[in-house]
N, C-alpha and C positions, 0 to 999 in steps of 0.2 A: 663423824663419818667423812672420810676423805673423798674429794671429788677427783676422779681419774678420767676414765674413758667417756666418750659421748653417751654410751648407754647408761653408765653409772650416774651421769649428770641428769639424764632423763628420769631415772628412777628417783633420784633425790628430789627433783622438782615435783614429781607426782606425789611423793610422800608429803611434802609440804602443802601442796594444793589440797589434797584430800583431808589433811589434818586441819587446815583452816576451814574447810567445809564443815567438818565435824564440830570445830570450835564454835562456829556461828550457830549451830543447832543447840549446843550446850548452853550458849548464852541465852537463847530463846527459852530453854527449859528453866534456867536460873531465874529469869525475869518472871516467868509464869508462876513458879513456886513462891517467890517472894511476894508477888502481888495477890495471888489467889489461894495458895495452899501452905502458907507459912506455919499454920498450926497443925498440919498433918505430918507426923513423923514419917509415914510411909512414902510420901512424896519426896521428902528429903533423902530417904534411903534409896528410892528409885534413881534420883539424880546422882547420888554418890556412886551407885553401881555403874551407871552410864559413864561417869567420869573415870572410874577404875578400868572399865573395858577400853575406853579410849586411850588411857595411858598404856595399857598392855599392848594394844595393837600398834600404836604409833611410836611408843618408846622402843618396842622390839624392832620395828621397821627402821627406826633411826639408828639403833645400835648395829644392826646387821647389814644395813644398806638396802634392804628390801623387805616387803611384807612376808610374814609367816602364815602359811595357809591355815594352820590350826588356830592361831589367835584370831584370824579373820572369821573363821567358822564360829568360834566362841562368841565373837561380837554379834554375828548374825543371829545366833540362837538366843543370846541373852538380851542384847539391846534391841534387836529387831523384833524378836518374837515373845520373849518372856516378860519383859518389863511392861508392855501395854496391858497384859492380863493382870499383872501384879497391881498396877494402878487401878484397874477396874475392880478387882476382888477386894483389895485391902486399903486402897487409897481413896475410896469414895468417888472415883471418876466415873460417874454414871451418865454423864452428858457429854455431847460432842466437844464443846469448848473446854471441858475439864480434862479430857483425855488427849486433846489435839497436840499438846506439846510433847507428850510421850511418843505419839505416832510420828511426829516430825523428826524427833530425835532418832527413833528406830529406823526411819526411812533412809537416813544417811549411811546406814551399814551396807546398803546395796552398792555404793560406789566402789569401795575397796574390794568387795566380793567380785564385781565384774572385772576388775583389773587383775586380781591375783589368781583366782581360781580358773581351772580349765573351763572350756565352753559348757560342758554338761553340768559341772558343779555350779558354775555361775548362774546358769538358767534355773537350777534347782533352788539355789539360795535366794535369788530375786523372787521366784515364784512363792517360796515359803514365806518371805516377808510380806508379799502382796496379799496372799491368802489370809495370813494372820491379821493384817491390818483391816482387810475387808470384813473379817469376822468381828474384829473389835469395834469397828464403827457401826456394824449392824446391831451389836449388843446395846450400844448407847442410843440407838435410833437416829443416827445421823442421816441427813438428806443424801439422796443419790448423787447430787452434784458435788457435795463435800467428799464423799467416798471416791468418786471417779477422779476428782482433781488430785486427791492425795495419792491414789494408785498411779496416776500419770506421773506425779513427781518422783515416786519410787522407781518406776521404770526409766524415766528420763535420766535420773541420776546415774543409774547403772549404764545406760547407753552412752551418756556423755563421758563418764569415766573411762569406758572401754575405748571410745574414739580418741580421747586425749592420749591414752596410753599407746594406742596403735600409732598415732602420729609422732609422738615423742620418741618411741622406740625406733621408728623408721628413720627419723632425723638423727638420732644418736648413732645408729648403725652407719648411716651415710657419713657422718662426721668422723667416726672411727676409721672407715675405709679411706677417706681423704687424708687423714693424719698418717695412716700407714704408707700411703703413696708418697706423701711429702717426705716422710722419714727415709723411704727407699731412695727417692730422688736426691735427698741431701747426702745419703751414704754414697751414692754413685758420684756426686760432685766431689765429695771428699776423696774418694778413691782416684778420681781423675786428677784432682789437684796433687795428690801424693805422687802419681805417676809423672806429672809434669815436673815436680820438684826433683825426682830421681833422674828424669831425662836431662834436665838442665845440669845437674851435678855430673852426670856421666859425660855430657858434652864438654863441660868446662874442665874436667880432670882427665879421666881415662882416655877419652877420644882425642883430646888435645895432645896428650903424651904419646899415644900411638901414632898420631899423624906426624908429630915432630920426628919420631924415631924412623918412621917409614920414609920420610922425606930426606933422610940422611943428613939433616942439619945438626944433629947432636950425636955424641958418642954414647951408644947404648950401654957401654960397659963402664962408664964413668960413675964415680961414687954418688954424685948428685942425682943423676938420672935413676940409678938403682934405688936410692933412698925415696925418690918420688914414686917410683913404681911400687915400692913396698907399702907406702901410705895408701896408695890407690887400691892395691890388692886388699888391704885391710878394710877399706870402704866397701868394696864389692862383697866381701864376706859378710859384713854387717847388713848390707842390702839384701842378700840372699836369706839371711836370718830374720828379715823384717824388723831390724833395729837400727836402720841407717839414719839416725837422727842427725840433724845439722849441728855442727860444732858450735858451741857458744864461746865467744871470746870475751875476756874480762873488759876489754876496751877496744875502741876502733883502731888505735895505732897498732896494737898487737895483731889484729886481724889483717890489716893492710900489709904489715911486714911479712906475715905468712904468705900472702898472695904474691908479694915481690919475690920471696925466696923460691916459691914454686915455679915462677916464670924463669928465674935465673938457673934453676936446675935443668931447664931445657935449652940453655945457651943464650937467653936474652939478657942483655946488660941493661939494668934499670937504675936510673939516677933518681933516688927518692928524697924528697924534702918534706918534713913534717913541721907544721906550725903549731899553733895552740888548738889541737884537735879536741872538739867538745866531747863530753861524755854522752854516749848514746846507749839504748838498750842492747843487750847482747844479740838478740835476733836481728836487729838492724845492722850491727857491726858485721855479722856473718853474711848477710845478704849483700851489703855494700862490697865486702871483700870478694864475694863470688862474682859480682859484676866487674870488679877490677880485674880479677883473674881472667875473665873472658875478654876484656878489653886488651890485656897484655897478650893473650893467646892470639887475638886477631893481628896484633903487631907482628908477632912471630910468624904467623901463617901467610899474611897478605901484604904487609907493608914493604917487604924487601929491604929491611934494615935490621941490624942486630942491636939497636939501642932504643930505649923508651925513657920517658921522663914522667915521674909521678909526683904530684904535690897534694898535700892534704892539709886543710886548715879549717878554722871556724870563721864563718862570715855572717854577721848579724844573727848569731846564735844558731846557725845552721852548719852542718858538716858538708864541706865541699871538697870533692876529690876530682882531680883532673889527670888524665893519661894522654900524653902527647908523644907523637913520633914524627920524624922528618923523612918518612918514606915516600912511596910513590903516590899515596893518596887515592881517592876514589870519588865518584859522584854519589852522594847519599840517596838521591832520588831514584837511582837505578838499582839500589839494593832492595830486593823484594822478598827473597827467600832466605832460608837458613835459620838456625836457632840462635846464632851468636848475638847480633845486635837486637833482633826483635824479641827473643825470649830471655836469653841470659842477661841482657843488659836492661832494655826498656821495661819488660814485664816484671823483672825482679824489683826494680826501683818503684814502679807503680804499686806493686804488691805490698810494700812497706810504707806507702805514703810519700815516696820520694819522686825524683824526676831524673831523667837522663837526656842530655843534649849531645848530638854528634855533629861535628863540623869537619868538613874535609873538601879539598879541592885537588883534582888530579895533578900530580907532580909536586904538591906542596904539603904532603903529610896529612895527618888527621889529629883531631882533638876531641876527646870524650870527657864530658863534665857530668859528674854525679853529685846530686845534692839531696840532703835530707834534713828536715822535711821539705816537701816541694815548695 
């Protein structure tokens, strides 16, 4: 039986607990038969029938994941009610000590009955076992204290079984509710993260292109600009179709070169130098390239210069990419809003386990360094 929900786990636990309870009574019966009734075939037959009923009840419960009402009723009628009289009539159990083991064994049938059956049937089953055992002890002349103690055990087993089941079922339901809430929260976080990814991509591509065209800094009719617009239109179509997966590049150099070409389409002249660029996972290459794209977009929009310098190399086993311009610069401490540096650069790099550092002084240009791993 596979454990799934909290309720299923509660059911599995209760099956095991009541099975162990029954097993302890079967062990008492086995010891009693071996020590005092080994020469009475009827006693062995009674024990065998009790074992068969136990296998039926708990084997079925184990296979199905929960008890079956019919097998529980069969156990109550056979183990709880019929076997004590069989031991009395044919097994020679005419004294209280001789019949006690059968009574104890039959009393354990009240626990699963209280757990599985509805309230009315459970009360009927427990009452039936109690009346049968009271009659059985009266036939062998047992003392009132023995009868009362045994009946108390029968009822207590039923009550404890019901209380355990009520508590476990409640805890299982609470666990299932908490798991559902956690799944929903995780789904919401995933949807939010997906929106952020799309926002960054739109900011770094479509918005950057439109801003450059609107500013009049590029020729909207040039072949390069139109090629870039076509690629971004294709991206928007994939986004609308919910299949806008990030492109995976075979290597970091190819990803960076694509970012350089995209910036040059908008009129920015980029001097790129590539050293021994280390091999990185495709998703890392894509995110680093996206951060470089935004760094070049910032040069185009804010630096007041038409040239940028990009270098990419491996340093101590790390990928290090720098974007430098000799524009008007800015004070990084005064930059508080916008998606560019905060989201498209810093958060992208942190998201893949990397880091971004921005250095700039008004009038002296800016330098963005991206490194992976951090």
